[in-house]
C-alpha positions as CSV (number, residue, x, y, z in Angstrom):
1,M,33.1,-4.3,-12.7
2,Q,29.2,-5.6,-12.5
3,Y,27.7,-7.8,-9.9
4,W,25.2,-10.8,-10.8
5,V,23.7,-13.7,-9.2
6,I,25.5,-16.4,-11.2
7,P,23.5,-19.5,-11.3
8,P,25.4,-22.8,-10.7
9,E,26.0,-25.4,-13.4
10,A,24.2,-28.8,-13.2
11,D,23.2,-28.5,-9.5
12,A,20.3,-30.7,-8.8
13,E,19.4,-28.9,-5.4
14,F,19.3,-25.7,-7.1
15,V,16.6,-26.8,-9.6
16,A,14.7,-28.6,-7.2
17,H,14.2,-25.7,-4.7
18,R,13.8,-23.5,-7.7
19,E,10.8,-25.6,-9.3
20,D,9.2,-26.0,-5.9
21,V,9.1,-22.2,-5.3
22,L,7.7,-21.5,-8.8
23,E,5.2,-24.2,-8.5
24,T,4.1,-22.5,-4.9
25,Y,3.9,-19.2,-6.9
26,S,1.6,-20.8,-9.5
27,K,-1.2,-21.8,-6.9
28,P,-4.4,-19.7,-6.8
29,Y,-5.0,-17.5,-3.8
30,D,-6.3,-19.1,-1.0
31,C,-6.9,-16.8,2.2
32,D,-6.9,-19.7,4.6
33,V,-3.5,-20.9,3.5
34,P,-1.8,-17.7,1.9
35,V,1.7,-17.9,0.3
36,L,4.0,-15.6,2.5
37,C,7.6,-14.6,1.4
38,M,9.7,-13.1,4.1
39,D,13.1,-11.2,3.6
40,E,15.3,-8.9,5.9
41,Q,18.1,-6.4,5.7
42,L,20.3,-4.3,8.1
43,V,19.9,-0.6,8.2
44,Q,22.6,1.6,9.3
45,L,21.2,4.3,11.6
46,I,22.6,7.7,11.3
47,K,21.7,10.6,13.8
48,D,22.3,14.2,13.4
49,T,24.6,15.8,15.8
50,K,23.5,19.3,15.3
51,V,19.7,19.7,15.1
52,P,18.3,21.6,12.1
53,I,16.4,24.8,12.3
54,A,12.8,24.2,11.5
55,A,11.2,25.9,8.7
56,T,9.1,29.0,9.2
57,K,7.2,31.4,6.9
58,E,10.3,33.5,6.1
59,H,12.8,30.7,6.0
60,P,13.0,27.2,4.7
61,R,14.2,24.4,6.6
62,R,18.0,25.1,7.6
63,V,20.5,22.5,7.9
64,D,24.4,23.0,8.9
65,Y,26.6,22.9,6.0
66,E,29.0,20.7,7.6
67,Y,27.8,17.0,7.5
68,Q,27.9,16.3,11.2
69,Y,26.6,12.9,12.3
70,E,27.0,9.8,14.4
71,R,26.3,6.2,13.9
72,P,24.3,5.0,16.8
73,G,24.3,1.5,15.5
74,V,22.2,-0.7,13.3
75,A,18.8,-2.0,13.1
76,N,17.1,-4.9,10.9
77,V,14.2,-4.8,8.9
78,F,12.0,-8.0,8.3
79,M,9.5,-7.9,5.6
80,F,6.7,-10.2,4.9
81,T,4.8,-10.1,1.6
82,E,1.7,-12.0,0.6
83,P,2.2,-11.7,-3.2
84,L,-1.5,-12.3,-4.3
85,S,-3.1,-10.1,-1.7
86,R,-1.0,-7.2,-2.1
87,C,-0.4,-7.3,1.7
88,R,3.2,-6.3,3.2
89,E,4.1,-6.1,6.8
90,V,7.4,-5.1,8.5
91,M,9.0,-5.6,11.9
92,I,12.0,-3.7,13.1
93,R,14.4,-5.7,15.2
94,E,17.9,-4.5,17.1
95,K,19.7,-7.7,15.4
96,K,19.7,-10.0,12.6
97,T,19.7,-13.4,14.3
98,K,17.7,-16.6,14.1
99,V,16.1,-15.6,17.4
100,D,14.8,-12.4,16.2
101,W,13.4,-14.0,12.9
102,T,11.8,-16.6,15.0
103,I,10.3,-14.1,17.2
104,T,8.8,-12.0,14.3
105,M,7.5,-15.2,12.7
106,A,5.7,-16.1,16.2
107,N,4.2,-12.6,16.3
108,L,3.2,-12.7,12.8
109,I,1.3,-16.2,13.3
110,A,-0.1,-15.0,16.8
111,A,-1.9,-12.0,14.9
112,K,-3.7,-14.2,12.4
113,S,-5.7,-17.3,12.3
114,S,-4.1,-18.4,8.9
115,W,-1.6,-21.3,8.0
116,Y,1.1,-20.1,5.7
117,E,3.0,-21.5,3.0
118,T,6.5,-19.6,3.4
119,I,9.3,-18.8,1.1
120,S,12.3,-18.2,3.3
121,T,16.1,-19.2,4.0
122,H,15.5,-20.2,7.6
123,T,14.6,-23.5,9.1
124,I,12.1,-24.7,11.5
125,G,14.9,-25.8,14.0
126,A,15.1,-22.1,15.0
127,F,11.7,-22.3,16.8
128,Y,13.0,-25.1,18.9
129,E,16.1,-23.1,19.9
130,V,13.6,-20.1,21.0
131,F,10.5,-21.6,22.4
132,E,9.6,-24.9,24.6
133,P,8.8,-27.8,22.5
134,E,5.0,-27.8,22.8
135,R,5.0,-23.9,21.9
136,A,7.3,-24.6,18.8
137,R,5.4,-27.4,17.9
138,S,2.3,-25.4,17.5
139,L,3.9,-22.8,15.6
140,V,5.7,-25.0,13.1
141,R,2.8,-26.9,12.5
142,R,1.2,-23.8,10.8
143,I,3.8,-23.4,8.5
144,E,4.9,-25.1,5.4
145,F,8.5,-24.1,4.3
146,H,9.7,-23.7,0.8
147,Y,13.2,-22.9,0.5
148,T,14.9,-20.5,-2.0
149,P,17.9,-22.4,-3.4
150,K,21.6,-20.7,-3.0
151,H,22.4,-18.4,-5.7
152,G,18.4,-18.1,-6.2
153,C,17.4,-15.3,-3.8
154,W,16.0,-13.4,-6.6
155,L,13.2,-16.2,-6.6
156,N,12.0,-14.4,-3.3
157,I,9.5,-11.8,-4.2
158,T,9.9,-9.9,-1.0
159,E,13.5,-9.2,-1.9
160,N,12.1,-7.1,-4.7
161,A,9.5,-5.4,-2.3
162,L,12.5,-4.9,0.5
163,S,14.5,-3.5,-1.9
164,S,12.0,-0.9,-3.2
165,M,11.0,0.1,0.0
166,T,14.8,0.7,1.2
167,R,15.5,2.9,-1.9
168,Q,12.1,5.0,-1.6
169,C,11.9,5.2,2.3
170,V,15.4,4.6,4.1
171,A,18.4,5.4,1.6
172,R,19.9,8.8,1.7
173,R,18.1,9.7,4.9
174,R,19.4,10.1,8.3
175,I,17.3,7.9,10.7
176,G,18.8,7.7,14.1
177,N,16.7,5.3,16.2
178,L,14.5,2.3,15.9
179,T,11.3,4.2,16.7
180,M,11.8,6.6,13.6
181,L,12.8,3.7,11.4
182,E,9.8,1.6,12.6
183,S,7.2,4.6,12.0
184,E,8.7,5.6,8.5
185,T,8.9,2.0,7.1
186,H,5.3,1.2,8.4
187,A,4.1,4.3,6.7
188,S,5.8,3.3,3.4
189,V,4.3,-0.1,3.8
190,C,0.8,0.9,4.4
191,D,1.0,3.5,1.4
192,V,2.2,0.6,-0.6
193,N,-0.5,-1.6,0.6
194,E,-3.3,0.9,-0.6
195,T,-2.0,1.7,-3.8
196,Q,-0.1,-1.2,-5.5
197,R,-1.5,-4.2,-7.0
198,A,-0.7,-7.6,-6.2
199,V,2.3,-9.5,-7.6
200,H,1.9,-11.2,-10.9
201,W,4.8,-13.5,-11.1
202,Q,5.7,-14.3,-14.7
203,M,8.4,-17.2,-14.5
204,K,6.8,-20.6,-14.6
205,I,8.2,-24.3,-14.4
206,D,8.1,-24.5,-18.1
207,D,10.1,-21.4,-18.6
208,A,12.5,-22.8,-15.9
209,W,13.1,-25.9,-18.1
210,M,13.8,-23.8,-21.0
211,K,16.3,-21.4,-19.5
212,P,19.2,-21.7,-18.5
213,T,19.3,-25.5,-19.3
214,S,22.8,-25.5,-17.9
215,V,21.8,-25.5,-14.5
216,Y,20.3,-29.0,-15.1
217,P,22.3,-32.1,-14.6
218,K,22.9,-34.4,-17.2
219,I,21.0,-37.5,-16.8
220,K,23.3,-40.6,-16.9
221,L,21.3,-44.0,-17.4
């Protein structure tokens, strides 16, 4: 069995949001109003119950042959990507909720003077659930939201960046607490920011009109 993101048939909402995202990606870079993509992922924390013996000149690092560990909980990785500036940031939270997302967005906005065009699945209403109206309004005024459609998560550039970081930095490793997860993910992101090019998104609206055509509704005159 293989898993695929199967597009819907004749779905006007899907194509409308897809074209909005594609048009946003086609804009030239503007440092004052950058495009910001956001995605998130839960990570299972895994802690060794028997501490390995550190390596010496005579012996390599030694780990007990019995796979002994405990699961102290989970953590959530929020990743933000500016595709054209090759800038990525990660923020670690204990939970994956609207409140956690809102706080990470507020922290990101507070750290910079930019306005953002944001590719996301969350809505501006979350800000009013966390902050007083005046504070919420001051934050949402600096964000222009563009929503990826249902069954269209692949349109979010950060999904690919987060998947890559997870495979290279987190997968098959025992990371037992938030501090270590934060340290490792930040180191990974800093390395990528220094060495990787900006993202050159290939799919344009003209391409979307050609494939697959089945997602577009049939016009009834």
